[in-house]
LUMLUM-62810 format. One line per 3 residues: number of its first residue (from 0); for each residue x, y, z of C-alpha. Coordinates in nm, 3 decimals. Example, Ala and Ser with C-alpha at 12.3 -4.5 7.8 and 13.67 -1.06 7.14 Angstrom:
BEGIN
0 = 1.230:-0.450:0.780  1.367:-0.106:0.714
//
This chain:
BEGIN
0 = 7.566:2.626:-2.527  7.803:2.925:-2.522  7.902:3.126:-2.825
3 = 8.247:2.966:-2.826  8.086:2.622:-2.830  7.865:2.713:-3.126
6 = 8.169:2.852:-3.311  8.389:2.547:-3.251  8.110:2.308:-3.350
9 = 8.053:2.497:-3.674  8.425:2.527:-3.754  8.490:2.157:-3.692
12 = 8.182:2.066:-3.894  8.300:2.269:-4.194  8.656:2.136:-4.178
15 = 8.548:1.772:-4.159  8.313:1.787:-4.459  8.498:1.758:-4.792
18 = 8.212:1.927:-4.978  8.234:2.232:-4.751  8.613:2.250:-4.779
21 = 8.596:2.229:-5.157  8.329:2.500:-5.160  8.553:2.728:-4.951
24 = 8.851:2.679:-5.185  8.679:2.730:-5.520  8.450:3.012:-5.403
27 = 8.738:3.209:-5.248  8.958:3.158:-5.554  8.673:3.263:-5.783
30 = 8.618:3.569:-5.564  8.985:3.666:-5.598  8.958:3.637:-5.977
33 = 8.635:3.838:-5.985  8.784:4.111:-5.766  9.099:4.128:-5.978
36 = 8.908:4.201:-6.300  8.802:4.566:-6.336  8.426:4.600:-6.336
39 = 8.353:4.259:-6.182  8.291:4.352:-5.818  8.194:4.165:-5.504
42 = 7.833:4.275:-5.553  7.821:4.133:-5.905  7.999:3.813:-5.800
45 = 7.762:3.747:-5.508  7.459:3.827:-5.723  7.567:3.584:-5.996
48 = 7.649:3.310:-5.747  7.317:3.358:-5.569  7.139:3.249:-5.886
51 = 7.347:2.928:-5.883  7.276:2.835:-5.521  6.896:2.806:-5.529
54 = 6.905:2.427:-5.509  7.182:2.410:-5.247  7.151:2.368:-4.874
57 = 7.117:2.707:-4.704  7.435:2.672:-4.496  7.647:2.573:-4.794
60 = 7.501:2.850:-5.008  7.576:3.122:-4.749  7.928:2.979:-4.701
63 = 7.995:3.006:-5.076  7.861:3.361:-5.091  8.068:3.477:-4.792
66 = 8.382:3.324:-4.947  8.306:3.507:-5.271  8.256:3.830:-5.071
69 = 8.588:3.799:-4.885  8.782:3.688:-5.194  8.650:3.967:-5.417
72 = 8.727:4.249:-5.171  9.079:4.111:-5.129  9.125:4.033:-5.500
75 = 9.074:4.394:-5.600  9.411:4.475:-5.445  9.593:4.260:-5.703
78 = 9.507:4.479:-6.001  9.534:4.794:-5.786  9.896:4.711:-5.699
81 = 10.007:4.570:-6.035  9.820:4.795:-6.279  9.691:5.089:-6.073
84 = 9.338:4.975:-6.158  9.136:4.897:-5.841  8.940:4.580:-5.904
87 = 8.667:4.707:-5.672  8.590:5.056:-5.533  8.708:4.933:-5.191
90 = 9.064:4.906:-5.326  9.099:5.259:-5.460  9.307:5.364:-5.158
93 = 9.528:5.056:-5.206  9.642:5.183:-5.546  9.780:5.504:-5.394
96 = 10.080:5.325:-5.238  10.061:4.977:-5.389  10.126:5.083:-5.748
99 = 10.429:5.303:-5.661  10.576:5.004:-5.476  10.521:4.785:-5.782
102 = 10.686:5.041:-6.008  10.991:5.046:-5.778  11.030:4.667:-5.806
105 = 10.855:4.567:-5.483  10.530:4.428:-5.625  10.577:4.093:-5.452
108 = 10.641:4.253:-5.116  10.346:4.487:-5.162  10.107:4.201:-5.240
111 = 10.244:3.989:-4.955  10.206:4.272:-4.705  9.858:4.352:-4.839
114 = 9.760:3.986:-4.797  9.881:3.980:-4.437  9.697:4.305:-4.361
117 = 9.380:4.174:-4.524  9.395:3.857:-4.316  9.453:4.034:-3.985
120 = 9.186:4.292:-4.063  8.939:4.016:-4.141  9.021:3.841:-3.814
123 = 8.965:4.164:-3.618  8.631:4.211:-3.790  8.543:3.847:-3.725
126 = 8.611:3.889:-3.352  8.385:4.194:-3.349  8.117:3.994:-3.528
129 = 8.141:3.722:-3.263  8.175:3.932:-2.950  8.000:4.265:-2.981
132 = 7.750:4.234:-3.265  7.439:4.323:-3.054  7.609:4.625:-2.893
135 = 7.746:4.763:-3.217  7.415:4.697:-3.386  7.236:4.917:-3.132
138 = 7.488:5.197:-3.184  7.453:5.185:-3.564  7.077:5.214:-3.519
141 = 7.130:5.562:-3.371  7.259:5.691:-3.706  6.993:5.876:-3.899
144 = 6.981:6.100:-4.204  7.156:6.385:-4.024  7.452:6.170:-3.922
147 = 7.485:6.008:-4.263  7.496:6.350:-4.431  7.787:6.466:-4.218
150 = 7.959:6.128:-4.245  7.948:6.143:-4.626  8.071:6.504:-4.627
153 = 8.348:6.415:-4.383  8.456:6.129:-4.609  8.487:6.358:-4.914
156 = 8.682:6.618:-4.713  8.916:6.357:-4.564  8.990:6.204:-4.902
159 = 9.051:6.543:-5.060  9.289:6.649:-4.786  9.489:6.329:-4.756
162 = 9.544:6.252:-5.124  9.714:6.585:-5.195  10.051:6.716:-5.081
165 = 10.007:7.062:-4.938  9.707:7.178:-5.146  9.381:7.043:-5.007
168 = 9.175:7.270:-5.234  9.255:7.060:-5.542  9.152:6.743:-5.360
171 = 8.825:6.899:-5.247  8.750:7.028:-5.597  8.796:6.674:-5.731
174 = 8.581:6.532:-5.450  8.291:6.768:-5.507  8.312:6.716:-5.883
177 = 8.245:6.352:-5.797  7.949:6.455:-5.581  7.809:6.656:-5.874
180 = 7.848:6.354:-6.103  7.650:6.148:-5.850  7.363:6.398:-5.882
183 = 7.309:6.312:-6.249  6.998:6.104:-6.311  6.681:6.039:-6.115
186 = 6.699:6.155:-5.755  6.624:5.898:-5.488  6.307:6.036:-5.326
189 = 6.070:6.152:-5.604  6.260:6.007:-5.907  6.283:6.354:-6.062
192 = 6.536:6.369:-6.346  6.830:6.603:-6.291  7.099:6.706:-6.542
195 = 6.974:6.448:-6.793  6.896:6.701:-7.071  6.636:6.469:-7.221
198 = 6.871:6.170:-7.247  6.730:5.843:-7.120  7.084:5.714:-7.063
201 = 7.176:6.008:-6.841  6.841:5.971:-6.662  6.968:5.635:-6.536
204 = 7.266:5.804:-6.375  7.641:5.761:-6.410  7.748:5.415:-6.296
207 = 8.021:5.405:-6.035  8.211:5.116:-6.188  8.242:5.254:-6.544
210 = 8.358:5.583:-6.394  8.605:5.401:-6.167  8.743:5.186:-6.450
213 = 8.780:5.492:-6.671  8.938:5.720:-6.411  9.192:5.462:-6.297
216 = 9.218:5.216:-6.585  9.186:5.408:-6.912  9.352:5.718:-6.762
219 = 9.648:5.501:-6.656  9.666:5.361:-7.009  9.685:5.713:-7.153
222 = 9.949:5.809:-6.897  10.165:5.509:-6.986  10.127:5.584:-7.358
225 = 10.253:5.935:-7.293  10.553:5.814:-7.091  10.699:5.583:-7.355
228 = 11.025:5.528:-7.169  10.861:5.364:-6.867  10.967:5.009:-6.788
231 = 10.856:4.787:-6.502  11.122:4.685:-6.250  11.134:4.344:-6.085
234 = 11.373:4.322:-5.792  11.529:3.976:-5.759  11.537:4.019:-5.380
237 = 11.166:4.103:-5.367  11.011:3.885:-5.097  10.650:3.774:-5.125
240 = 10.600:3.597:-4.792  10.590:3.870:-4.526  10.799:3.815:-4.216
243 = 10.680:3.887:-3.864  10.959:4.141:-3.806  10.850:4.328:-4.120
246 = 10.493:4.365:-3.993  10.561:4.426:-3.624  10.657:4.797:-3.666
249 = 10.311:4.857:-3.812  10.118:4.681:-3.534  9.938:4.998:-3.427
252 = 9.836:5.075:-3.784  9.700:4.723:-3.830  9.497:4.721:-3.507
255 = 9.369:5.076:-3.556  9.272:5.012:-3.917  9.101:4.686:-3.823
258 = 8.886:4.862:-3.565  8.807:5.156:-3.794  8.721:4.925:-4.083
261 = 8.493:4.717:-3.864  8.309:5.026:-3.744  8.273:5.166:-4.097
264 = 8.140:4.831:-4.218  7.888:4.834:-3.936  7.729:5.160:-4.047
267 = 7.447:5.084:-4.293  7.528:5.190:-4.648  7.891:5.287:-4.579
270 = 8.083:4.960:-4.617  8.431:4.871:-4.736  8.501:5.191:-4.933
273 = 8.485:5.415:-4.628  8.658:5.151:-4.417  8.957:5.173:-4.647
276 = 8.965:5.552:-4.678  8.910:5.626:-4.308  9.181:5.377:-4.210
279 = 9.417:5.532:-4.463  9.337:5.879:-4.328  9.400:5.776:-3.969
282 = 9.730:5.609:-4.061  9.856:5.916:-4.243  9.752:6.143:-3.959
285 = 9.939:5.929:-3.706  10.247:5.866:-3.921  10.578:6.045:-3.875
288 = 10.646:6.005:-4.248  10.338:6.165:-4.400  10.532:6.266:-4.709
291 = 10.576:5.898:-4.804  10.203:5.837:-4.836  10.105:5.813:-5.201
294 = 10.465:5.740:-5.301  10.499:5.380:-5.183  10.428:5.371:-4.810
297 = 10.384:5.025:-4.657  10.205:5.195:-4.369  9.941:5.337:-4.607
300 = 9.909:5.010:-4.798  9.855:4.811:-4.478  9.600:5.062:-4.351
303 = 9.394:5.052:-4.670  9.388:4.672:-4.704  9.334:4.606:-4.334
306 = 9.049:4.856:-4.323  8.853:4.731:-4.624  8.878:4.363:-4.526
309 = 8.783:4.434:-4.165  8.472:4.605:-4.302  8.351:4.277:-4.458
312 = 8.257:4.102:-4.130  8.166:4.446:-3.995  7.908:4.486:-4.273
315 = 7.762:4.144:-4.188  7.690:4.254:-3.828  7.387:4.474:-3.912
318 = 7.272:4.212:-4.164  7.240:3.953:-3.888  7.125:4.172:-3.600
321 = 6.911:4.434:-3.776  6.842:4.289:-4.124  7.003:4.611:-4.255
324 = 7.298:4.571:-4.496  7.621:4.750:-4.417  7.728:4.761:-4.783
327 = 7.609:4.675:-5.135  7.754:4.319:-5.130  7.602:4.269:-4.785
330 = 7.264:4.371:-4.928  7.285:4.088:-5.182  7.393:3.853:-4.903
333 = 7.089:3.959:-4.700  6.861:3.881:-4.994  7.026:3.540:-5.032
336 = 6.958:3.465:-4.665  6.588:3.535:-4.713  6.586:3.320:-5.028
339 = 6.725:3.026:-4.829  6.474:3.064:-4.547  6.700:3.241:-4.296
342 = 6.537:3.531:-4.111  6.802:3.773:-3.981  6.700:4.055:-3.749
345 = 6.687:4.155:-3.382  6.539:3.817:-3.281  6.807:3.601:-3.444
348 = 7.015:3.576:-3.125  6.711:3.429:-2.952  6.562:3.218:-3.231
351 = 6.880:3.077:-3.392  7.199:3.184:-3.213  7.386:2.889:-3.365
354 = 7.355:3.041:-3.712  7.525:3.364:-3.601  7.832:3.170:-3.493
357 = 7.814:2.955:-3.805  7.858:3.279:-4.000  8.157:3.364:-3.779
360 = 8.307:3.025:-3.866  8.235:3.087:-4.236  8.425:3.417:-4.220
363 = 8.716:3.241:-4.045  8.730:2.972:-4.315  8.715:3.233:-4.591
366 = 8.997:3.437:-4.432  9.222:3.132:-4.400  9.155:3.035:-4.763
369 = 9.222:3.392:-4.874  9.557:3.394:-4.693  9.678:3.065:-4.841
372 = 9.547:3.115:-5.194  9.649:3.482:-5.201  10.012:3.406:-5.115
375 = 10.019:3.105:-5.348  9.914:3.300:-5.659  10.127:3.610:-5.594
378 = 10.434:3.488:-5.784  10.234:3.395:-6.096  10.069:3.736:-6.088
381 = 10.410:3.905:-6.085  10.458:3.780:-6.440  10.211:4.050:-6.543
384 = 10.495:4.300:-6.494  10.719:4.117:-6.740  10.470:4.153:-7.026
387 = 10.576:4.434:-7.264  10.354:4.738:-7.231  10.283:4.728:-7.604
390 = 10.099:4.398:-7.548  9.961:4.467:-7.200  9.792:4.800:-7.272
393 = 9.553:4.664:-7.540  9.459:4.382:-7.302  9.389:4.633:-7.024
396 = 9.181:4.845:-7.260  8.983:4.538:-7.365  8.920:4.443:-7.001
399 = 8.813:4.797:-6.921  8.568:4.796:-7.212  8.426:4.450:-7.139
402 = 8.406:4.518:-6.765  8.219:4.845:-6.818  7.974:4.688:-7.063
405 = 7.916:4.371:-6.858  7.785:4.557:-6.554  7.448:4.650:-6.706
408 = 7.481:4.556:-7.072  7.469:4.922:-7.180  7.694:5.065:-7.449
411 = 7.649:5.398:-7.271  7.864:5.269:-6.985  8.152:5.218:-7.229
414 = 8.119:5.583:-7.333  8.120:5.679:-6.963  8.440:5.481:-6.913
417 = 8.607:5.654:-7.208  8.490:5.999:-7.097  8.614:5.951:-6.742
420 = 8.941:5.814:-6.875  9.008:6.129:-7.076  8.882:6.346:-6.789
423 = 9.095:6.158:-6.538  9.401:6.192:-6.760  9.345:6.569:-6.780
426 = 9.310:6.590:-6.401  9.635:6.398:-6.358  9.816:6.636:-6.590
429 = 9.683:6.927:-6.382  9.801:6.755:-6.059  9.449:6.686:-5.931
432 = 9.408:6.360:-5.735  9.161:6.107:-5.877  9.074:5.925:-5.554
435 = 8.850:6.207:-5.417  8.666:6.216:-5.751  8.576:5.848:-5.720
438 = 8.489:5.875:-5.352  8.268:6.175:-5.430  8.072:5.958:-5.674
441 = 8.050:5.681:-5.412  7.925:5.909:-5.135  7.735:6.163:-5.344
444 = 7.413:5.963:-5.349  7.428:5.905:-4.971  7.501:6.274:-4.909
447 = 7.216:6.391:-5.133  6.954:6.153:-5.000  7.050:6.208:-4.637
450 = 7.036:6.587:-4.671  6.697:6.588:-4.841  6.548:6.334:-4.601
453 = 6.684:6.532:-4.306  6.531:6.854:-4.437  6.201:6.673:-4.488
456 = 6.203:6.529:-4.136  6.293:6.865:-3.983  6.038:7.051:-4.200
459 = 6.309:7.273:-4.343  6.487:7.349:-4.015  6.859:7.308:-4.088
462 = 6.948:7.344:-3.718  6.848:6.982:-3.664  7.164:6.883:-3.852
465 = 7.383:7.020:-3.570  7.173:6.963:-3.259  7.205:6.584:-3.231
468 = 7.523:6.476:-3.047  7.677:6.256:-3.317  7.591:6.489:-3.604
471 = 7.720:6.788:-3.405  8.051:6.608:-3.351  8.082:6.522:-3.722
474 = 7.986:6.877:-3.823  8.256:7.017:-3.594  8.511:6.777:-3.743
477 = 8.422:6.895:-4.096  8.447:7.261:-3.992  8.787:7.214:-3.830
480 = 8.915:7.032:-4.137  8.804:7.317:-4.363  8.956:7.583:-4.138
483 = 9.281:7.392:-4.110  9.331:7.425:-4.485  9.388:7.800:-4.456
486 = 9.744:7.903:-4.356  9.621:8.191:-4.140  9.409:7.958:-3.930
489 = 9.688:7.700:-3.901  9.929:7.970:-3.786  9.681:8.102:-3.529
492 = 9.617:7.755:-3.388  9.987:7.682:-3.357  10.046:8.020:-3.191
495 = 9.767:7.963:-2.938  9.886:7.609:-2.862  10.242:7.739:-2.818
498 = 10.129:8.009:-2.579  9.942:7.751:-2.372  10.255:7.542:-2.316
501 = 10.343:7.566:-1.944  10.723:7.538:-1.985  10.781:7.771:-2.278
504 = 11.018:8.068:-2.251  10.836:8.400:-2.237  10.947:8.696:-2.448
507 = 11.063:9.020:-2.275  10.743:9.196:-2.389  10.529:8.927:-2.222
510 = 10.737:8.945:-1.902  10.694:9.324:-1.883  10.319:9.291:-1.928
//
């Protein structure tokens, strides 16, 4: 039977079984709720649900977990747009343009557009999962420690450059502060304690989610408390259901972000965070209205949400074909597959090809449920904006505190949240962007481990980091990005490119020479 036949059989089977349909609806809705609450991420949601699916049939259990995965990554955009608090790290880029749109009275439109982008991005990733999983899996296998080091560095540089207006240095300072924070605790190769100063809490490292909740959530609370005159605006003409003519001008952004997100999800350990940021970076680079990014750009919002949701099926590709997770939630999903007797890996296309296309059908069902449920609950969520800030801020602070504590049950994480909230507020007052700080924490561990493993493999020869084709390309991209930040270099590049134009008018001095 062909792949299309396997897919149609699985899709029809799921849609004709009431138990499966009910599982899709409640698991996707629960995922949206989990993603919307700061601190309750897709990884945590899948892990908790895995413990509840031991007695279930393997197919139903994996369907529930995939619906949770899709719903949680999408659900994080709700709090990012309404409250400037990304529900998951994958939605940090969404807050850059989503929250300004909400403040201008277009929260409904922002959430509707984000839902449409999430759906299309998921469909693009699903098609990649169905059509080119073996090919993309082979390409991802060519990434080693050298490539991952440059990829992590490139991600920090891109975020630092694109989240600032005219001063990349501040963005890079924030990004590398995040990298330094990621170094705290036991390092990943020999478990040697760094920057712990004898504290057992610091030896465990700084958790990403408490830092994220503090930098975006508590810092936003302090900012709102400072600006007492701020009031939310709700435009009566705000339209939730996106129209085709509203999305058509952004067709290139949607397709490009879907492909970038899928590729980022495919790379082991990178996942939805990088899918969102790289898509956002590409959209800003290609846009003719770069100055609108970070101030309420629909182009940037679509890019971020399309990219992170396309990364979900992209991250499942290496799980199925290589038994290597593309992201943290995918790692939990991989463990759940082993628990239920499913053996993913290079032989799965030979031993059980039907299961691969069952997963494709599961992703399709989850995306359709996400679209319907997401649009249906948008209007009720808009009521959050009508709540007086005097009542809403204590609720947000309570959620930030509970979310930080619930991750690992450590009071220390609450202190981390408070510290990063104050630190994030100070950075905002100094006009430093917070997104590179968070991304630096996300990628710092990958950058550190990849560099040290690469140096170990090369026996201390740093030239190996620039002699492999992919790593050489990424290293060149990082170098060009650094050089482009200096005005002298930018001027020289523009002057050389102008001189190389064949139809330009030559000056009298050039004609005489």
